[in-house]
MDTraj code that builds the backbone (N, CA, C; nanometers):
import mdtraj as md
import numpy as np

residues = "MET LYS LYS SER LEU LEU ILE VAL PHE ILE LEU ALA MET ALA ALA GLY ILE SER LEU LYS ALA TYR SER GLU THR GLN ASP HIS LEU VAL VAL TYR TYR PHE HIS THR THR PHE ARG CYS HIS ALA CYS SER VAL ILE GLU LYS SER THR GLU SER ALA LEU LYS ASN ALA PHE ALA ASP ASP LEU GLU SER GLY ARG LEU VAL TYR LYS PRO VAL ASN ILE ASP GLU LYS GLN SER ARG HIS PHE VAL LYS ASP TYR GLN LEU TYR THR LYS SER VAL VAL LEU SER LEU ILE LYS ASP GLY LYS GLU ALA ARG PHE LYS ASN LEU ASP LYS VAL TRP GLN TYR LEU ARG ASN ARG ASP GLN PHE SER ALA TYR ILE GLN GLN GLU THR SER VAL PHE LEU ASN GLU LEU".split()
xyz = np.array([
    [1.4407, 3.5148, -1.9347],
    [1.4604, 3.3964, -1.8471],
    [1.3475, 3.2973, -1.8620],
    [1.2223, 3.3524, -1.8667],
    [1.0994, 3.2777, -1.8866],
    [1.0993, 3.2097, -2.0211],
    [1.1478, 3.2701, -2.1272],
    [1.1620, 3.2117, -2.2586],
    [1.2637, 3.0992, -2.2420],
    [1.3704, 3.1117, -2.1859],
    [1.4834, 3.0084, -2.1674],
    [1.3981, 2.8877, -2.1072],
    [1.3399, 2.9072, -1.9925],
    [1.2742, 2.7847, -1.9229],
    [1.1726, 2.7196, -2.0189],
    [1.1059, 2.8132, -2.0868],
    [1.0025, 2.7376, -2.1848],
    [1.0593, 2.6614, -2.2949],
    [1.1682, 2.7180, -2.3470],
    [1.2425, 2.6300, -2.4453],
    [1.3059, 2.4913, -2.3975],
    [1.3508, 2.5045, -2.2829],
    [1.4072, 2.3837, -2.2123],
    [1.2933, 2.2880, -2.1882],
    [1.1932, 2.3345, -2.1432],
    [1.0656, 2.2490, -2.1171],
    [1.0229, 2.1800, -2.2525],
    [1.0034, 2.2629, -2.3566],
    [0.9538, 2.2153, -2.4875],
    [1.0369, 2.1102, -2.5413],
    [1.1748, 2.1426, -2.5332],
    [1.2884, 2.0308, -2.5805],
    [1.2809, 1.9092, -2.5007],
    [1.2643, 1.9256, -2.3589],
    [1.2685, 1.7947, -2.2841],
    [1.1443, 1.7251, -2.3151],
    [1.0337, 1.7778, -2.3363],
    [0.9216, 1.7115, -2.3619],
    [0.9134, 1.6530, -2.5019],
    [0.9718, 1.7152, -2.5910],
    [0.9920, 1.6489, -2.7268],
    [1.0848, 1.5366, -2.7256],
    [1.1928, 1.5233, -2.6263],
    [1.2749, 1.4238, -2.6166],
    [1.2278, 1.3150, -2.5156],
    [1.1000, 1.3348, -2.4548],
    [1.0433, 1.2419, -2.3700],
    [1.1131, 1.2436, -2.2353],
    [1.1557, 1.3490, -2.1914],
    [1.2298, 1.3638, -2.0512],
    [1.1257, 1.4216, -1.9676],
    [1.1176, 1.3586, -1.8565],
    [1.0177, 1.4137, -1.7254],
    [1.0791, 1.5118, -1.6691],
    [1.0147, 1.6504, -1.6474],
    [1.0790, 1.7353, -1.5823],
    [0.9915, 1.7649, -1.4573],
    [0.9735, 1.7059, -1.3591],
    [0.9100, 1.7202, -1.2455],
    [1.0021, 1.8161, -1.1627],
    [0.9425, 1.9276, -1.1277],
    [1.0307, 2.0245, -1.0344],
    [1.0244, 1.9694, -0.9045],
    [1.1411, 1.9804, -0.8409],
    [1.1646, 1.9629, -0.7078],
    [1.1109, 2.0637, -0.6232],
    [1.0488, 2.0480, -0.5105],
    [1.0027, 2.1432, -0.4289],
    [1.0349, 2.1019, -0.2959],
    [1.0878, 2.2067, -0.2103],
    [1.1330, 2.1830, -0.0787],
    [1.0077, 2.1579, 0.0177],
    [0.8944, 2.1848, -0.0285],
    [0.7724, 2.1561, 0.0626],
    [0.7071, 2.0259, 0.0043],
    [0.7447, 1.9755, -0.0974],
    [0.6857, 1.8481, -0.1326],
    [0.7333, 1.7445, -0.0414],
    [0.6463, 1.6432, -0.0049],
    [0.6714, 1.5350, 0.0868],
    [0.7807, 1.4393, 0.0138],
    [0.9060, 1.4257, 0.0740],
    [1.0077, 1.3451, 0.0063],
    [1.0916, 1.2945, 0.1236],
    [1.1730, 1.1959, 0.0707],
    [1.2800, 1.1422, 0.1525],
    [1.4189, 1.1786, 0.1017],
    [1.5085, 1.2366, 0.1881],
    [1.6391, 1.2676, 0.1389],
    [1.7333, 1.1717, 0.2074],
    [1.8201, 1.1077, 0.1259],
    [1.9304, 1.0221, 0.1736],
    [2.0513, 1.0950, 0.1651],
    [2.1048, 1.1340, 0.2788],
    [2.2341, 1.1996, 0.2813],
    [2.3523, 1.1055, 0.2977],
    [2.4703, 1.1376, 0.2236],
    [2.5859, 1.0839, 0.2608],
    [2.6889, 1.1920, 0.3088],
    [2.7112, 1.1962, 0.4418],
    [2.7893, 1.2940, 0.5090],
    [2.9426, 1.2412, 0.5034],
    [3.0246, 1.3318, 0.4466],
    [3.1655, 1.2848, 0.4338],
    [3.2625, 1.4230, 0.4766],
    [3.3811, 1.3964, 0.4788],
    [3.4701, 1.5233, 0.4953],
    [3.5550, 1.5290, 0.3664],
    [3.6424, 1.6486, 0.3718],
    [3.7033, 1.6741, 0.2578],
    [3.8090, 1.5583, 0.2241],
    [3.8654, 1.4967, 0.3286],
    [3.9460, 1.3899, 0.3078],
    [3.8730, 1.2635, 0.3070],
    [3.9006, 1.1873, 0.2092],
    [3.8123, 1.0703, 0.1828],
    [3.8852, 0.9421, 0.1641],
    [3.8756, 0.8489, 0.2540],
    [3.9502, 0.7273, 0.2362],
    [3.8812, 0.6353, 0.1351],
    [3.9487, 0.5235, 0.1033],
    [3.8778, 0.4244, 0.0130],
    [3.7396, 0.3776, 0.0676],
    [3.7312, 0.3388, 0.1967],
    [3.6137, 0.2946, 0.2456],
    [3.5055, 0.4008, 0.2304],
    [3.5317, 0.5207, 0.2457],
    [3.4347, 0.6376, 0.2436],
    [3.4002, 0.6367, 0.1138],
    [3.4706, 0.6289, 0.0165],
    [3.4491, 0.6390, -0.1273],
    [3.3585, 0.5090, -0.1680],
    [3.3780, 0.4030, -0.1131],
    [3.3028, 0.2739, -0.1340],
    [3.1477, 0.2897, -0.0758],
    [3.1473, 0.3547, 0.0420],
    [3.0124, 0.3849, 0.0871],
    [2.9231, 0.4794, -0.0014],
    [2.9954, 0.5733, -0.0268],
    [2.9220, 0.6855, -0.1268],
    [2.8761, 0.6157, -0.2608],
    [2.9769, 0.5474, -0.3330],
    [2.9309, 0.4807, -0.4424],
    [2.8259, 0.3744, -0.4284],
    [2.8354, 0.2900, -0.3272],
    [2.7510, 0.1825, -0.3017],
    [2.6050, 0.2393, -0.2607],
    [2.5931, 0.3349, -0.1837],
    [2.4735, 0.4011, -0.1537],
    [2.4065, 0.4548, -0.2754],
    [2.4756, 0.5287, -0.3549],
    [2.4110, 0.5713, -0.4942],
    [2.3752, 0.4646, -0.5683],
    [2.4446, 0.3562, -0.5922],
    [2.4070, 0.2482, -0.6817],
    [2.2861, 0.1581, -0.6224],
    [2.2924, 0.1475, -0.5010],
    [2.1652, 0.0708, -0.4288],
    [2.0488, 0.1686, -0.4508],
    [2.0400, 0.3004, -0.4532],
    [1.9209, 0.3724, -0.4712],
    [1.8875, 0.3837, -0.6041],
    [1.9919, 0.3913, -0.7084],
    [1.9620, 0.3961, -0.8292],
    [1.8956, 0.2655, -0.8820],
    [1.9486, 0.1538, -0.8409],
    [1.9018, 0.0165, -0.8923],
    [1.7566, -0.0169, -0.8404],
    [1.7188, 0.0384, -0.7183],
    [1.5799, 0.0203, -0.6579],
    [1.4842, 0.1079, -0.6622],
    [1.5265, 0.2316, -0.6877],
    [1.4308, 0.3481, -0.6719],
    [1.4554, 0.4540, -0.7745],
    [1.4806, 0.3967, -0.8953],
    [1.4961, 0.5081, -1.0099],
    [1.3795, 0.5956, -1.0182],
    [1.2621, 0.5410, -1.0158],
    [1.1353, 0.6300, -1.0530],
    [1.1352, 0.7261, -0.9458],
    [1.1459, 0.6848, -0.8108],
    [1.1436, 0.7805, -0.7041],
    [1.2469, 0.8868, -0.7122],
    [1.3590, 0.8603, -0.7555],
    [1.4714, 0.9529, -0.7566],
    [1.4391, 1.0602, -0.8922],
    [1.3702, 1.0022, -0.9883],
    [1.3355, 1.0717, -1.1155],
    [1.2114, 1.1804, -1.0697],
    [1.1345, 1.1345, -0.9906],
    [1.0119, 1.2143, -0.9649],
    [1.0385, 1.3202, -0.8471],
    [1.1648, 1.2994, -0.7673],
    [1.1926, 1.3736, -0.6716],
    [1.1314, 1.3399, -0.5323],
    [1.0723, 1.2251, -0.5173],
    [1.0017, 1.1671, -0.4223],
    [1.1282, 1.1234, -0.3096],
    [1.2442, 1.0838, -0.3927],
    [1.3616, 1.0582, -0.3186],
    [1.4678, 1.1359, -0.3729],
    [1.5623, 1.1938, -0.2832],
    [1.6661, 1.2862, -0.3064],
    [1.7957, 1.2207, -0.2545],
    [1.8985, 1.2084, -0.3312],
    [2.0203, 1.1631, -0.2791],
    [2.1232, 1.2815, -0.2698],
    [2.1696, 1.3112, -0.1526],
    [2.2472, 1.4374, -0.1397],
    [2.3826, 1.3871, -0.0643],
    [2.5122, 1.3912, -0.1427],
    [2.6181, 1.3869, -0.0600],
    [2.6505, 1.5165, -0.0089],
    [2.6976, 1.5175, 0.1044],
    [2.7254, 1.6593, 0.1851],
    [2.8683, 1.6491, 0.2462],
    [2.9517, 1.7500, 0.2179],
    [3.0818, 1.7703, 0.2858],
    [3.0627, 1.8372, 0.4129],
    [3.0765, 1.7850, 0.5311],
    [3.0494, 1.8393, 0.6641],
    [3.1680, 1.9457, 0.6865],
    [3.2728, 1.9394, 0.6150],
    [3.3737, 2.0319, 0.6455],
    [3.3433, 2.1788, 0.6033],
    [3.2556, 2.1783, 0.5186],
    [3.2129, 2.3191, 0.4428],
    [3.1312, 2.3872, 0.5643],
    [3.1577, 2.5124, 0.5723],
    [3.0863, 2.5951, 0.6754],
    [2.9355, 2.5855, 0.6806],
    [2.8797, 2.5858, 0.5644],
    [2.7281, 2.5785, 0.5591],
    [2.6755, 2.4429, 0.5964],
    [2.7556, 2.3473, 0.6102],
    [2.7082, 2.2079, 0.6403],
    [2.7569, 2.1657, 0.7672],
    [2.8300, 2.2349, 0.8415],
    [2.8634, 2.1862, 0.9802],
    [2.7564, 2.1583, 1.0790],
    [2.6456, 2.2204, 1.0661],
    [2.5224, 2.2088, 1.1560],
    [2.4900, 2.0660, 1.1509],
    [2.5014, 1.9811, 1.0427],
    [2.4678, 1.8504, 1.0375],
    [2.5241, 1.7581, 1.1323],
    [2.6514, 1.7888, 1.1862],
    [2.7193, 1.7131, 1.2843],
    [2.6449, 1.7053, 1.4112],
    [2.5921, 1.8221, 1.4536],
    [2.5134, 1.8317, 1.5728],
    [2.3647, 1.7856, 1.5428],
    [2.3128, 1.8179, 1.4350],
    [2.1796, 1.7783, 1.4109],
    [2.1488, 1.6355, 1.4173],
    [2.2459, 1.5560, 1.3493],
    [2.2362, 1.4177, 1.3439],
    [2.3226, 1.3349, 1.4326],
    [2.4029, 1.4064, 1.5141],
    [2.5058, 1.3386, 1.6149],
    [2.6085, 1.2661, 1.5268],
    [2.6537, 1.3109, 1.4300],
    [2.7457, 1.2420, 1.3508],
    [2.8884, 1.2348, 1.4098],
    [2.9544, 1.1241, 1.3997],
    [3.0833, 1.0963, 1.4638],
    [3.1762, 1.0465, 1.3471],
    [3.1177, 1.0005, 1.2569],
    [3.2007, 0.9482, 1.1370],
    [3.1176, 0.9658, 1.0208],
    [3.1854, 0.9238, 0.8965],
    [3.1035, 0.9257, 0.7729],
    [2.9765, 0.8570, 0.7788],
    [2.8688, 0.9091, 0.7292],
    [2.7469, 0.8472, 0.7678],
    [2.6413, 0.8578, 0.6487],
    [2.5534, 0.7587, 0.6488],
    [2.4260, 0.7637, 0.5468],
    [2.3069, 0.7995, 0.6526],
    [2.2426, 0.8979, 0.6251],
    [2.1255, 0.9322, 0.7101],
    [2.0036, 0.9603, 0.6037],
    [1.8899, 0.9086, 0.6682],
    [1.7610, 0.9087, 0.5949],
    [1.6926, 1.0236, 0.6749],
    [1.6346, 1.1155, 0.6018],
    [1.5483, 1.2199, 0.6626],
    [1.4180, 1.2361, 0.5835],
    [1.3181, 1.2054, 0.6518],
    [1.1713, 1.2043, 0.6012],
    [1.1353, 1.3471, 0.6201],
    [1.0803, 1.4030, 0.5041],
    [1.0349, 1.5433, 0.4963],
    [0.8865, 1.5400, 0.4669],
    [0.8068, 1.5965, 0.5576],
    [0.6640, 1.6028, 0.5461],
    [0.6277, 1.7421, 0.5640],
    [0.5423, 1.8054, 0.4777],
    [0.4943, 1.9443, 0.4804],
    [0.6111, 2.0301, 0.5080],
    [0.7213, 2.0088, 0.4360],
    [0.8225, 2.1031, 0.4451],
    [0.9179, 2.0996, 0.5636],
    [0.8858, 1.9968, 0.6501],
    [0.9628, 1.9940, 0.7791],
    [1.0216, 1.8415, 0.8029],
    [1.1236, 1.8248, 0.8668],
    [1.1726, 1.6917, 0.8921],
    [1.0861, 1.6236, 1.0081],
    [1.0198, 1.5099, 0.9536],
    [0.9324, 1.4394, 1.0488],
    [1.0109, 1.3414, 1.1300],
    [1.1179, 1.2864, 1.0709],
    [1.1976, 1.1874, 1.1462],
    [1.3251, 1.1583, 1.0532],
    [1.4316, 1.1074, 1.1271],
    [1.5434, 1.0788, 1.0435],
    [1.6062, 0.9454, 1.1156],
    [1.7011, 0.8840, 1.0485],
    [1.7612, 0.7672, 1.1022],
    [1.9157, 0.7717, 1.0417],
    [2.0123, 0.7440, 1.1350],
    [2.1386, 0.7165, 1.0737],
    [2.1614, 0.5753, 1.0558],
    [2.1960, 0.5289, 0.9267],
    [2.2203, 0.4035, 0.8991],
    [2.3742, 0.3507, 0.9505],
    [2.3829, 0.3334, 1.0663],
    [2.5204, 0.3062, 1.1144],
    [2.5674, 0.1701, 1.0712],
    [2.4900, 0.0815, 1.0234],
    [2.5405, -0.0545, 0.9865],
    [2.6116, -0.0424, 0.8600],
    [2.6151, 0.0725, 0.7806],
    [2.6924, 0.0703, 0.6569],
    [2.8419, 0.0360, 0.6734],
    [2.8936, 0.0524, 0.7806],
    [3.0282, 0.0274, 0.8226],
    [3.0406, -0.1327, 0.8425],
    [2.9462, -0.1733, 0.9060],
    [2.9360, -0.3397, 0.9266],
    [2.9277, -0.4046, 0.7945],
    [2.8430, -0.3648, 0.6849],
    [2.8179, -0.4240, 0.5585],
    [2.9190, -0.3777, 0.4572],
    [3.0207, -0.2938, 0.4784],
    [3.1049, -0.2355, 0.3825],
    [3.1687, -0.3396, 0.2963],
    [3.1978, -0.4588, 0.3462],
    [3.2871, -0.5466, 0.2677],
    [3.1822, -0.6622, 0.1886],
    [3.0601, -0.6311, 0.2141],
    [2.9553, -0.7262, 0.1458],
    [2.8550, -0.6462, 0.0732],
    [2.8864, -0.6220, -0.0555],
    [2.7967, -0.5344, -0.1441],
    [2.6540, -0.5694, -0.1382],
    [2.6211, -0.6997, -0.1411],
    [2.4827, -0.7459, -0.1562],
    [2.4206, -0.7150, -0.0101],
    [2.4784, -0.7368, 0.0982],
    [2.4201, -0.6911, 0.2301],
    [2.4162, -0.5522, 0.2411],
    [2.5164, -0.4747, 0.1864],
    [2.5173, -0.3444, 0.1996],
    [2.3859, -0.2810, 0.1195],
    [2.3799, -0.3313, 0.0002],
    [2.2571, -0.2802, -0.0882],
    [2.1207, -0.3105, -0.0223],
    [2.1268, -0.4326, 0.0245],
    [1.9883, -0.4742, 0.0711],
    [1.9577, -0.3869, 0.2004],
    [2.0514, -0.3521, 0.2775],
    [2.0410, -0.2735, 0.4048],
    [1.9896, -0.1252, 0.3704],
    [2.0541, -0.0606, 0.2656],
    [2.0187, 0.0587, 0.2206],
    [1.8835, 0.0568, 0.1634],
    [1.8458, -0.0352, 0.0815],
    [1.7227, -0.0448, 0.0171],
    [1.6140, -0.0836, 0.1095],
    [1.6295, -0.1557, 0.1936],
    [1.5247, -0.1867, 0.3020],
    [1.4939, -0.0733, 0.3783],
    [1.5808, -0.0058, 0.4374],
    [1.5605, 0.1031, 0.5318],
    [1.4947, 0.2210, 0.4418],
    [1.5403, 0.2438, 0.3214],
    [1.4905, 0.3390, 0.2417],
    [1.3425, 0.3094, 0.2147],
    [1.3005, 0.1808, 0.1849],
    [1.1738, 0.1326, 0.1553],
    [1.0847, 0.1677, 0.2736],
    [1.1267, 0.1518, 0.3904],
    [1.0466, 0.1788, 0.5155],
    [1.0096, 0.3220, 0.5169],
    [1.1058, 0.4092, 0.4944],
    [1.0806, 0.5555, 0.4974],
    [0.9970, 0.5986, 0.3895],
    [1.0089, 0.5337, 0.2643],
    [0.9271, 0.5812, 0.1574],
    [0.7892, 0.5304, 0.1692],
    [0.7612, 0.4288, 0.2513],
    [0.6303, 0.3842, 0.2795],
    [0.5444, 0.4901, 0.3653],
    [0.6197, 0.5653, 0.4320],
    [0.5587, 0.6658, 0.5245],
    [0.5213, 0.7842, 0.4392],
    [0.5477, 0.7999, 0.3124],
    [0.4913, 0.9174, 0.2304],
    [0.3558, 0.8987, 0.1766],
])
top = md.Topology()
chain = top.add_chain()
for i, resn in enumerate(residues, 1):
    res = top.add_residue(resn, chain, resSeq=i)
    for name in ("N", "CA", "C"):
        top.add_atom(name, md.element.get_by_symbol(name[0]), res)
traj = md.Trajectory(xyz[None], top)
């Protein structure tokens, strides 16, 4: 196993790919997109638009692990706790700031539904709120 990891590392370095290991204790920001198994068109738009807004503005942070994007199906048994944890009542984008391995604070970006039909406003909202949280790291 160790040889396999070493070979992957050497090949990645030769190809110029950064392999910063993600650590649960590393200070970082998680951007969750919470959805259910059934997904309407609007829900798919929210997911794709959130991912696009993050990739366009924070590619380096995503690459380094400082920012993590996680779509989560809350219908799955292991993910149901998020409904209570974040008081979810619909599909949602939630920012979770992790410091010293623990959640320091979170915010439900409830305006994603308001900006759903305006891609520029949607992206600006996601990027602005994400920037605020990233500045706390």
